[in-house]
All heavy atoms as a GROMACS GRO file, in nm:
protein
  468
    1MET      N    1  -8.110   5.354  -9.491
    1MET     CA    2  -8.171   5.248  -9.414
    1MET      C    3  -8.089   5.215  -9.289
    1MET      O    4  -8.099   5.107  -9.238
    1MET     CB    5  -8.186   5.122  -9.498
    1MET     CG    6  -8.304   5.128  -9.590
    1MET     SD    7  -8.359   4.979  -9.673
    1MET     CE    8  -8.271   4.846  -9.608
    2SER      N    9  -8.013   5.307  -9.239
    2SER     CA   10  -7.925   5.278  -9.127
    2SER      C   11  -7.999   5.232  -9.003
    2SER      O   12  -7.952   5.145  -8.932
    2SER     CB   13  -7.839   5.399  -9.096
    2SER     OG   14  -7.920   5.508  -9.060
    3ASN      N   15  -8.117   5.288  -8.974
    3ASN     CA   16  -8.195   5.247  -8.857
    3ASN      C   17  -8.286   5.129  -8.887
    3ASN      O   18  -8.347   5.074  -8.796
    3ASN     CB   19  -8.282   5.362  -8.808
    3ASN     CG   20  -8.202   5.473  -8.746
    3ASN    OD1   21  -8.092   5.450  -8.695
    3ASN    ND2   22  -8.253   5.593  -8.751
    4PHE      N   23  -8.293   5.091  -9.012
    4PHE     CA   24  -8.389   4.988  -9.052
    4PHE      C   25  -8.374   4.856  -8.977
    4PHE      O   26  -8.474   4.805  -8.927
    4PHE     CB   27  -8.384   4.965  -9.203
    4PHE     CG   28  -8.481   4.861  -9.248
    4PHE    CD1   29  -8.616   4.886  -9.251
    4PHE    CD2   30  -8.436   4.736  -9.285
    4PHE    CE1   31  -8.707   4.790  -9.291
    4PHE    CE2   32  -8.525   4.638  -9.325
    4PHE     CZ   33  -8.661   4.665  -9.328
    5PRO      N   34  -8.254   4.799  -8.965
    5PRO     CA   35  -8.246   4.670  -8.895
    5PRO      C   36  -8.300   4.673  -8.752
    5PRO      O   37  -8.371   4.582  -8.711
    5PRO     CB   38  -8.097   4.636  -8.898
    5PRO     CG   39  -8.045   4.711  -9.016
    5PRO     CD   40  -8.125   4.839  -9.019
    6SER      N   41  -8.270   4.778  -8.678
    6SER     CA   42  -8.318   4.784  -8.540
    6SER      C   43  -8.469   4.807  -8.535
    6SER      O   44  -8.537   4.751  -8.449
    6SER     CB   45  -8.244   4.891  -8.460
    6SER     OG   46  -8.265   5.018  -8.516
    7VAL      N   47  -8.520   4.887  -8.627
    7VAL     CA   48  -8.665   4.910  -8.632
    7VAL      C   49  -8.736   4.781  -8.667
    7VAL      O   50  -8.837   4.744  -8.606
    7VAL     CB   51  -8.699   5.023  -8.732
    7VAL    CG1   52  -8.850   5.034  -8.753
    7VAL    CG2   53  -8.642   5.156  -8.685
    8LEU      N   54  -8.684   4.709  -8.764
    8LEU     CA   55  -8.746   4.583  -8.806
    8LEU      C   56  -8.748   4.484  -8.691
    8LEU      O   57  -8.847   4.414  -8.669
    8LEU     CB   58  -8.668   4.525  -8.925
    8LEU     CG   59  -8.732   4.407  -8.996
    8LEU    CD1   60  -8.865   4.448  -9.058
    8LEU    CD2   61  -8.639   4.353  -9.102
    9TYR      N   62  -8.641   4.479  -8.613
    9TYR     CA   63  -8.631   4.389  -8.499
    9TYR      C   64  -8.736   4.423  -8.393
    9TYR      O   65  -8.791   4.333  -8.328
    9TYR     CB   66  -8.491   4.395  -8.439
    9TYR     CG   67  -8.473   4.312  -8.316
    9TYR    CD1   68  -8.459   4.174  -8.325
    9TYR    CD2   69  -8.472   4.371  -8.189
    9TYR    CE1   70  -8.444   4.096  -8.211
    9TYR    CE2   71  -8.457   4.294  -8.076
    9TYR     CZ   72  -8.443   4.157  -8.087
    9TYR     OH   73  -8.428   4.080  -7.975
   10LEU      N   74  -8.765   4.551  -8.375
   10LEU     CA   75  -8.858   4.594  -8.270
   10LEU      C   76  -9.005   4.579  -8.309
   10LEU      O   77  -9.092   4.579  -8.222
   10LEU     CB   78  -8.829   4.739  -8.231
   10LEU     CG   79  -8.694   4.760  -8.163
   10LEU    CD1   80  -8.666   4.909  -8.147
   10LEU    CD2   81  -8.688   4.689  -8.030
   11LEU      N   82  -9.033   4.567  -8.437
   11LEU     CA   83  -9.171   4.550  -8.480
   11LEU      C   84  -9.219   4.408  -8.448
   11LEU      O   85  -9.145   4.312  -8.465
   11LEU     CB   86  -9.184   4.570  -8.632
   11LEU     CG   87  -9.173   4.712  -8.684
   11LEU    CD1   88  -9.157   4.710  -8.836
   11LEU    CD2   89  -9.294   4.794  -8.644
   12THR      N   90  -9.344   4.398  -8.403
   12THR     CA   91  -9.402   4.265  -8.382
   12THR      C   92  -9.449   4.211  -8.517
   12THR      O   93  -9.464   4.286  -8.614
   12THR     CB   94  -9.522   4.271  -8.287
   12THR    OG1   95  -9.627   4.345  -8.349
   12THR    CG2   96  -9.484   4.334  -8.152
   13VAL      N   97  -9.475   4.083  -8.522
   13VAL     CA   98  -9.526   4.022  -8.644
   13VAL      C   99  -9.660   4.087  -8.681
   13VAL      O  100  -9.685   4.116  -8.798
   13VAL     CB  101  -9.541   3.869  -8.629
   13VAL    CG1  102  -9.612   3.809  -8.749
   13VAL    CG2  103  -9.405   3.805  -8.610
   14ALA      N  104  -9.744   4.114  -8.583
   14ALA     CA  105  -9.873   4.177  -8.609
   14ALA      C  106  -9.855   4.316  -8.671
   14ALA      O  107  -9.930   4.354  -8.763
   14ALA     CB  108  -9.955   4.185  -8.481
   15GLN      N  109  -9.758   4.391  -8.622
   15GLN     CA  110  -9.732   4.524  -8.677
   15GLN      C  111  -9.682   4.514  -8.821
   15GLN      O  112  -9.724   4.591  -8.907
   15GLN     CB  113  -9.631   4.600  -8.592
   15GLN     CG  114  -9.684   4.644  -8.458
   15GLN     CD  115  -9.574   4.696  -8.368
   15GLN    OE1  116  -9.466   4.637  -8.357
   15GLN    NE2  117  -9.601   4.808  -8.302
   16LYS      N  118  -9.593   4.420  -8.846
   16LYS     CA  119  -9.542   4.400  -8.981
   16LYS      C  120  -9.655   4.364  -9.077
   16LYS      O  121  -9.665   4.417  -9.187
   16LYS     CB  122  -9.435   4.290  -8.982
   16LYS     CG  123  -9.309   4.328  -8.908
   16LYS     CD  124  -9.214   4.211  -8.896
   16LYS     CE  125  -9.094   4.244  -8.810
   16LYS     NZ  126  -8.999   4.134  -8.797
   17ARG      N  127  -9.741   4.274  -9.033
   17ARG     CA  128  -9.855   4.233  -9.117
   17ARG      C  129  -9.946   4.352  -9.144
   17ARG      O  130  -9.990   4.372  -9.257
   17ARG     CB  131  -9.932   4.119  -9.050
   17ARG     CG  132  -9.853   3.989  -9.041
   17ARG     CD  133  -9.934   3.878  -8.975
   17ARG     NE  134 -10.040   3.830  -9.062
   17ARG     CZ  135 -10.023   3.741  -9.158
   17ARG    NH1  136  -9.905   3.688  -9.180
   17ARG    NH2  137 -10.125   3.703  -9.232
   18ALA      N  138  -9.975   4.430  -9.042
   18ALA     CA  139 -10.065   4.545  -9.058
   18ALA      C  140 -10.008   4.647  -9.156
   18ALA      O  141 -10.081   4.700  -9.240
   18ALA     CB  142 -10.092   4.609  -8.922
   19ILE      N  143  -9.879   4.673  -9.147
   19ILE     CA  144  -9.816   4.770  -9.238
   19ILE      C  145  -9.825   4.719  -9.382
   19ILE      O  146  -9.863   4.794  -9.472
   19ILE     CB  147  -9.670   4.796  -9.197
   19ILE    CG1  148  -9.667   4.874  -9.065
   19ILE    CG2  149  -9.595   4.872  -9.306
   19ILE    CD1  150  -9.531   4.877  -8.998
   20LEU      N  151  -9.791   4.594  -9.402
   20LEU     CA  152  -9.795   4.540  -9.538
   20LEU      C  153  -9.937   4.538  -9.593
   20LEU      O  154  -9.960   4.569  -9.710
   20LEU     CB  155  -9.733   4.400  -9.541
   20LEU     CG  156  -9.581   4.398  -9.522
   20LEU    CD1  157  -9.531   4.255  -9.501
   20LEU    CD2  158  -9.510   4.464  -9.639
   21GLU      N  159 -10.035   4.502  -9.510
   21GLU     CA  160 -10.175   4.502  -9.555
   21GLU      C  161 -10.221   4.643  -9.591
   21GLU      O  162 -10.294   4.660  -9.688
   21GLU     CB  163 -10.264   4.438  -9.449
   21GLU     CG  164 -10.245   4.289  -9.442
   21GLU     CD  165 -10.318   4.222  -9.328
   21GLU    OE1  166 -10.362   4.291  -9.233
   21GLU    OE2  167 -10.330   4.098  -9.332
   22ARG      N  168 -10.177   4.744  -9.515
   22ARG     CA  169 -10.211   4.882  -9.548
   22ARG      C  170 -10.156   4.923  -9.685
   22ARG      O  171 -10.209   5.010  -9.750
   22ARG     CB  172 -10.158   4.979  -9.443
   22ARG     CG  173 -10.249   5.002  -9.327
   22ARG     CD  174 -10.214   5.126  -9.247
   22ARG     NE  175 -10.077   5.131  -9.201
   22ARG     CZ  176 -10.033   5.076  -9.087
   22ARG    NH1  177 -10.116   5.011  -9.010
   22ARG    NH2  178  -9.906   5.088  -9.052
   23HIS      N  179 -10.049   4.858  -9.724
   23HIS     CA  180  -9.986   4.889  -9.853
   23HIS      C  181 -10.033   4.794  -9.964
   23HIS      O  182  -9.969   4.784 -10.069
   23HIS     CB  183  -9.834   4.890  -9.839
   23HIS     CG  184  -9.787   5.013  -9.769
   23HIS    ND1  185  -9.756   5.129  -9.835
   23HIS    CD2  186  -9.769   5.040  -9.637
   23HIS    CE1  187  -9.719   5.222  -9.747
   23HIS    NE2  188  -9.727   5.170  -9.626
   24GLY      N  189 -10.142   4.724  -9.940
   24GLY     CA  190 -10.206   4.646 -10.045
   24GLY      C  191 -10.165   4.500 -10.057
   24GLY      O  192 -10.210   4.431 -10.149
   25TYR      N  193 -10.084   4.452  -9.967
   25TYR     CA  194 -10.043   4.312  -9.973
   25TYR      C  195 -10.153   4.223  -9.917
   25TYR      O  196 -10.218   4.258  -9.819
   25TYR     CB  197  -9.914   4.287  -9.894
   25TYR     CG  198  -9.792   4.338  -9.964
   25TYR    CD1  199  -9.744   4.466  -9.939
   25TYR    CD2  200  -9.724   4.259 -10.055
   25TYR    CE1  201  -9.631   4.515 -10.004
   25TYR    CE2  202  -9.611   4.305 -10.121
   25TYR     CZ  203  -9.566   4.433 -10.095
   25TYR     OH  204  -9.454   4.480 -10.160
   26THR      N  205 -10.172   4.109  -9.979
   26THR     CA  206 -10.262   4.006  -9.927
   26THR      C  207 -10.173   3.903  -9.860
   26THR      O  208 -10.090   3.839  -9.925
   26THR     CB  209 -10.342   3.940 -10.041
   26THR    OG1  210 -10.418   4.041 -10.107
   26THR    CG2  211 -10.434   3.833  -9.987
   27LEU      N  212 -10.189   3.891  -9.731
   27LEU     CA  213 -10.105   3.800  -9.652
   27LEU      C  214 -10.184   3.676  -9.614
   27LEU      O  215 -10.307   3.679  -9.605
   27LEU     CB  216 -10.051   3.871  -9.529
   27LEU     CG  217  -9.971   3.998  -9.558
   27LEU    CD1  218  -9.934   4.068  -9.429
   27LEU    CD2  219  -9.848   3.968  -9.639
   28HIS      N  220 -10.112   3.569  -9.589
   28HIS     CA  221 -10.173   3.441  -9.554
   28HIS      C  222 -10.118   3.392  -9.421
   28HIS      O  223 -10.006   3.427  -9.383
   28HIS     CB  224 -10.143   3.339  -9.665
   28HIS     CG  225 -10.184   3.388  -9.800
   28HIS    ND1  226 -10.314   3.386  -9.844
   28HIS    CD2  227 -10.111   3.444  -9.900
   28HIS    CE1  228 -10.321   3.437  -9.966
   28HIS    NE2  229 -10.199   3.474 -10.002
   29PRO      N  230 -10.194   3.312  -9.350
   29PRO     CA  231 -10.149   3.263  -9.218
   29PRO      C  232 -10.014   3.193  -9.224
   29PRO      O  233  -9.937   3.198  -9.128
   29PRO     CB  234 -10.259   3.167  -9.174
   29PRO     CG  235 -10.380   3.209  -9.251
   29PRO     CD  236 -10.329   3.264  -9.381
   30GLU      N  237  -9.984   3.129  -9.335
   30GLU     CA  238  -9.858   3.055  -9.344
   30GLU      C  239  -9.737   3.144  -9.377
   30GLU      O  240  -9.623   3.096  -9.378
   30GLU     CB  241  -9.867   2.941  -9.446
   30GLU     CG  242  -9.890   2.986  -9.588
   30GLU     CD  243 -10.037   3.003  -9.627
   30GLU    OE1  244 -10.127   2.997  -9.542
   30GLU    OE2  245 -10.060   3.026  -9.746
   31ASP      N  246  -9.759   3.273  -9.401
   31ASP     CA  247  -9.647   3.365  -9.426
   31ASP      C  248  -9.561   3.374  -9.299
   31ASP      O  249  -9.611   3.402  -9.191
   31ASP     CB  250  -9.697   3.505  -9.464
   31ASP     CG  251  -9.761   3.509  -9.601
   31ASP    OD1  252  -9.725   3.425  -9.687
   31ASP    OD2  253  -9.846   3.596  -9.622
   32ARG      N  254  -9.432   3.347  -9.316
   32ARG     CA  255  -9.340   3.349  -9.203
   32ARG      C  256  -9.289   3.491  -9.178
   32ARG      O  257  -9.293   3.577  -9.267
   32ARG     CB  258  -9.222   3.257  -9.230
   32ARG     CG  259  -9.263   3.112  -9.244
   32ARG     CD  260  -9.145   3.027  -9.278
   32ARG     NE  261  -9.074   3.089  -9.390
   32ARG     CZ  262  -8.988   3.028  -9.467
   32ARG    NH1  263  -8.959   2.904  -9.446
   32ARG    NH2  264  -8.928   3.092  -9.566
   33GLU      N  265  -9.240   3.514  -9.058
   33GLU     CA  266  -9.187   3.646  -9.025
   33GLU      C  267  -9.072   3.683  -9.118
   33GLU      O  268  -9.060   3.798  -9.159
   33GLU     CB  269  -9.140   3.651  -8.879
   33GLU     CG  270  -9.095   3.790  -8.839
   33GLU     CD  271  -9.068   3.804  -8.690
   33GLU    OE1  272  -9.063   3.702  -8.619
   33GLU    OE2  273  -9.052   3.919  -8.646
   34SER      N  274  -8.992   3.586  -9.156
   34SER     CA  275  -8.881   3.615  -9.247
   34SER      C  276  -8.932   3.662  -9.383
   34SER      O  277  -8.869   3.746  -9.449
   34SER     CB  278  -8.789   3.493  -9.263
   34SER     OG  279  -8.859   3.383  -9.317
   35ASP      N  280  -9.047   3.611  -9.427
   35ASP     CA  281  -9.108   3.657  -9.552
   35ASP      C  282  -9.152   3.803  -9.539
   35ASP      O  283  -9.133   3.883  -9.631
   35ASP     CB  284  -9.230   3.571  -9.589
   35ASP     CG  285  -9.195   3.426  -9.612
   35ASP    OD1  286  -9.083   3.396  -9.659
   35ASP    OD2  287  -9.281   3.340  -9.581
   36LEU      N  288  -9.211   3.836  -9.426
   36LEU     CA  289  -9.255   3.973  -9.401
   36LEU      C  290  -9.135   4.067  -9.398
   36LEU      O  291  -9.139   4.176  -9.457
   36LEU     CB  292  -9.334   3.981  -9.270
   36LEU     CG  293  -9.454   3.888  -9.254
   36LEU    CD1  294  -9.516   3.904  -9.117
   36LEU    CD2  295  -9.557   3.908  -9.364
   37ASP      N  296  -9.030   4.024  -9.330
   37ASP     CA  297  -8.908   4.105  -9.321
   37ASP      C  298  -8.849   4.131  -9.459
   37ASP      O  299  -8.808   4.243  -9.491
   37ASP     CB  300  -8.803   4.036  -9.234
   37ASP     CG  301  -8.842   4.029  -9.087
   37ASP    OD1  302  -8.936   4.098  -9.046
   37ASP    OD2  303  -8.775   3.953  -9.014
   38PHE      N  304  -8.845   4.028  -9.542
   38PHE     CA  305  -8.791   4.041  -9.678
   38PHE      C  306  -8.871   4.142  -9.758
   38PHE      O  307  -8.815   4.229  -9.825
   38PHE     CB  308  -8.791   3.904  -9.746
   38PHE     CG  309  -8.738   3.907  -9.886
   38PHE    CD1  310  -8.601   3.906  -9.909
   38PHE    CD2  311  -8.824   3.912  -9.994
   38PHE    CE1  312  -8.551   3.910 -10.039
   38PHE    CE2  313  -8.775   3.915 -10.123
   38PHE     CZ  314  -8.638   3.914 -10.146
   39THR      N  315  -9.004   4.133  -9.749
   39THR     CA  316  -9.091   4.224  -9.824
   39THR      C  317  -9.076   4.366  -9.773
   39THR      O  318  -9.066   4.462  -9.852
   39THR     CB  319  -9.237   4.178  -9.816
   39THR    OG1  320  -9.245   4.043  -9.866
   39THR    CG2  321  -9.329   4.267  -9.897
   40LEU      N  322  -9.075   4.384  -9.642
   40LEU     CA  323  -9.058   4.517  -9.585
   40LEU      C  324  -8.923   4.577  -9.625
   40LEU      O  325  -8.916   4.695  -9.660
   40LEU     CB  326  -9.070   4.513  -9.432
   40LEU     CG  327  -9.212   4.504  -9.377
   40LEU    CD1  328  -9.210   4.471  -9.229
   40LEU    CD2  329  -9.288   4.632  -9.403
   41ALA      N  330  -8.818   4.497  -9.620
   41ALA     CA  331  -8.686   4.546  -9.656
   41ALA      C  332  -8.684   4.596  -9.800
   41ALA      O  333  -8.631   4.703  -9.829
   41ALA     CB  334  -8.580   4.437  -9.636
   42GLY      N  335  -8.743   4.519  -9.889
   42GLY     CA  336  -8.747   4.560 -10.029
   42GLY      C  337  -8.827   4.686 -10.050
   42GLY      O  338  -8.787   4.774 -10.127
   43ASP      N  339  -8.940   4.697  -9.981
   43ASP     CA  340  -9.026   4.814  -9.998
   43ASP      C  341  -8.966   4.939  -9.936
   43ASP      O  342  -8.981   5.049  -9.989
   43ASP     CB  343  -9.165   4.788  -9.942
   43ASP     CG  344  -9.251   4.705 -10.037
   43ASP    OD1  345  -9.197   4.655 -10.138
   43ASP    OD2  346  -9.371   4.692 -10.010
   44VAL      N  347  -8.898   4.925  -9.823
   44VAL     CA  348  -8.832   5.041  -9.763
   44VAL      C  349  -8.716   5.085  -9.852
   44VAL      O  350  -8.696   5.203  -9.877
   44VAL     CB  351  -8.786   5.011  -9.618
   44VAL    CG1  352  -8.694   5.120  -9.566
   44VAL    CG2  353  -8.907   4.996  -9.527
   45ASP      N  354  -8.642   4.988  -9.903
   45ASP     CA  355  -8.528   5.018  -9.991
   45ASP      C  356  -8.574   5.091 -10.118
   45ASP      O  357  -8.508   5.184 -10.164
   45ASP     CB  358  -8.453   4.890 -10.026
   45ASP     CG  359  -8.323   4.918 -10.098
   45ASP    OD1  360  -8.248   5.007 -10.054
   45ASP    OD2  361  -8.296   4.850 -10.199
   46SER      N  362  -8.688   5.050 -10.173
   46SER     CA  363  -8.738   5.112 -10.297
   46SER      C  364  -8.812   5.243 -10.272
   46SER      O  365  -8.845   5.314 -10.366
   46SER     CB  366  -8.830   5.015 -10.371
   46SER     OG  367  -8.954   5.003 -10.304
   47GLY      N  368  -8.845   5.269 -10.145
   47GLY     CA  369  -8.920   5.390 -10.113
   47GLY      C  370  -9.071   5.372 -10.113
   47GLY      O  371  -9.145   5.467 -10.089
   48ALA      N  372  -9.116   5.250 -10.139
   48ALA     CA  373  -9.261   5.224 -10.141
   48ALA      C  374  -9.322   5.236 -10.000
   48ALA      O  375  -9.439   5.271  -9.986
   48ALA     CB  376  -9.289   5.085 -10.200
   49ILE      N  377  -9.244   5.202  -9.900
   49ILE     CA  378  -9.285   5.219  -9.760
   49ILE      C  379  -9.177   5.302  -9.693
   49ILE      O  380  -9.058   5.269  -9.701
   49ILE     CB  381  -9.301   5.084  -9.688
   49ILE    CG1  382  -9.414   5.001  -9.751
   49ILE    CG2  383  -9.329   5.105  -9.539
   49ILE    CD1  384  -9.431   4.862  -9.691
   50GLY      N  385  -9.219   5.408  -9.627
   50GLY     CA  386  -9.122   5.496  -9.562
   50GLY      C  387  -9.075   5.441  -9.428
   50GLY      O  388  -9.154   5.384  -9.352
   51LEU      N  389  -8.947   5.457  -9.403
   51LEU     CA  390  -8.892   5.415  -9.274
   51LEU      C  391  -8.964   5.486  -9.160
   51LEU      O  392  -8.986   5.428  -9.054
   51LEU     CB  393  -8.741   5.444  -9.269
   51LEU     CG  394  -8.668   5.405  -9.142
   51LEU    CD1  395  -8.684   5.256  -9.112
   51LEU    CD2  396  -8.521   5.441  -9.153
   52LYS      N  397  -9.006   5.608  -9.183
   52LYS     CA  398  -9.078   5.685  -9.080
   52LYS      C  399  -9.206   5.612  -9.036
   52LYS      O  400  -9.241   5.612  -8.918
   52LYS     CB  401  -9.111   5.825  -9.136
   52LYS     CG  402  -9.172   5.916  -9.035
   52LYS     CD  403  -9.070   5.957  -8.932
   52LYS     CE  404  -9.128   6.062  -8.840
   52LYS     NZ  405  -9.043   6.083  -8.725
   53GLU      N  406  -9.274   5.547  -9.131
   53GLU     CA  407  -9.396   5.474  -9.097
   53GLU      C  408  -9.364   5.358  -9.001
   53GLU      O  409  -9.439   5.333  -8.906
   53GLU     CB  410  -9.462   5.419  -9.224
   53GLU     CG  411  -9.590   5.343  -9.197
   53GLU     CD  412  -9.661   5.296  -9.321
   53GLU    OE1  413  -9.622   5.336  -9.433
   53GLU    OE2  414  -9.756   5.219  -9.306
   54LEU      N  415  -9.253   5.291  -9.026
   54LEU     CA  416  -9.213   5.182  -8.937
   54LEU      C  417  -9.174   5.235  -8.800
   54LEU      O  418  -9.209   5.177  -8.697
   54LEU     CB  419  -9.097   5.103  -8.997
   54LEU     CG  420  -9.117   5.043  -9.136
   54LEU    CD1  421  -8.996   4.962  -9.176
   54LEU    CD2  422  -9.242   4.960  -9.144
   55GLU      N  423  -9.103   5.347  -8.799
   55GLU     CA  424  -9.063   5.408  -8.672
   55GLU      C  425  -9.185   5.451  -8.592
   55GLU      O  426  -9.189   5.437  -8.470
   55GLU     CB  427  -8.970   5.526  -8.697
   55GLU     CG  428  -8.835   5.484  -8.750
   55GLU     CD  429  -8.747   5.601  -8.792
   55GLU    OE1  430  -8.800   5.707  -8.827
   55GLU    OE2  431  -8.625   5.583  -8.790
   56GLN      N  432  -9.286   5.504  -8.660
   56GLN     CA  433  -9.407   5.546  -8.589
   56GLN      C  434  -9.479   5.426  -8.530
   56GLN      O  435  -9.538   5.437  -8.422
   56GLN     CB  436  -9.499   5.621  -8.685
   56GLN     CG  437  -9.447   5.758  -8.719
   56GLN     CD  438  -9.529   5.827  -8.828
   56GLN    OE1  439  -9.601   5.764  -8.904
   56GLN    NE2  440  -9.515   5.959  -8.836
   57ALA      N  441  -9.472   5.312  -8.596
   57ALA     CA  442  -9.538   5.192  -8.546
   57ALA      C  443  -9.478   5.145  -8.413
   57ALA      O  444  -9.547   5.084  -8.332
   57ALA     CB  445  -9.530   5.080  -8.649
   58ILE      N  446  -9.350   5.177  -8.390
   58ILE     CA  447  -9.288   5.138  -8.264
   58ILE      C  448  -9.276   5.254  -8.166
   58ILE      O  449  -9.213   5.245  -8.062
   58ILE     CB  450  -9.149   5.072  -8.285
   58ILE    CG1  451  -9.052   5.168  -8.352
   58ILE    CG2  452  -9.160   4.942  -8.359
   58ILE    CD1  453  -8.909   5.122  -8.354
   59GLY      N  454  -9.337   5.366  -8.203
   59GLY     CA  455  -9.341   5.480  -8.111
   59GLY      C  456  -9.218   5.569  -8.114
   59GLY      O  457  -9.190   5.638  -8.016
   60ARG      N  458  -9.145   5.570  -8.222
   60ARG     CA  459  -9.027   5.658  -8.233
   60ARG      C  460  -9.064   5.788  -8.299
   60ARG      O  461  -9.141   5.803  -8.383
   60ARG     CB  462  -8.917   5.593  -8.315
   60ARG     CG  463  -8.840   5.491  -8.235
   60ARG     CD  464  -8.713   5.456  -8.308
   60ARG     NE  465  -8.640   5.357  -8.233
   60ARG     CZ  466  -8.536   5.293  -8.282
   60ARG    NH1  467  -8.494   5.317  -8.403
   60ARG    NH2  468  -8.474   5.207  -8.210
   0.00000   0.00000   0.00000
């Protein structure tokens, strides 16, 4: 996850929401960006979401 912090920083909230929704999460308007970051970090760490998918979202 060495590139993960910088990739996470470059993603917009809309991109984070879209990625999580594609992976089956039901998100709510009151979900904060920090909540999205926490969920993404856990899923990337577990391998449920690939870092490559996040990199592609920011054009890397």
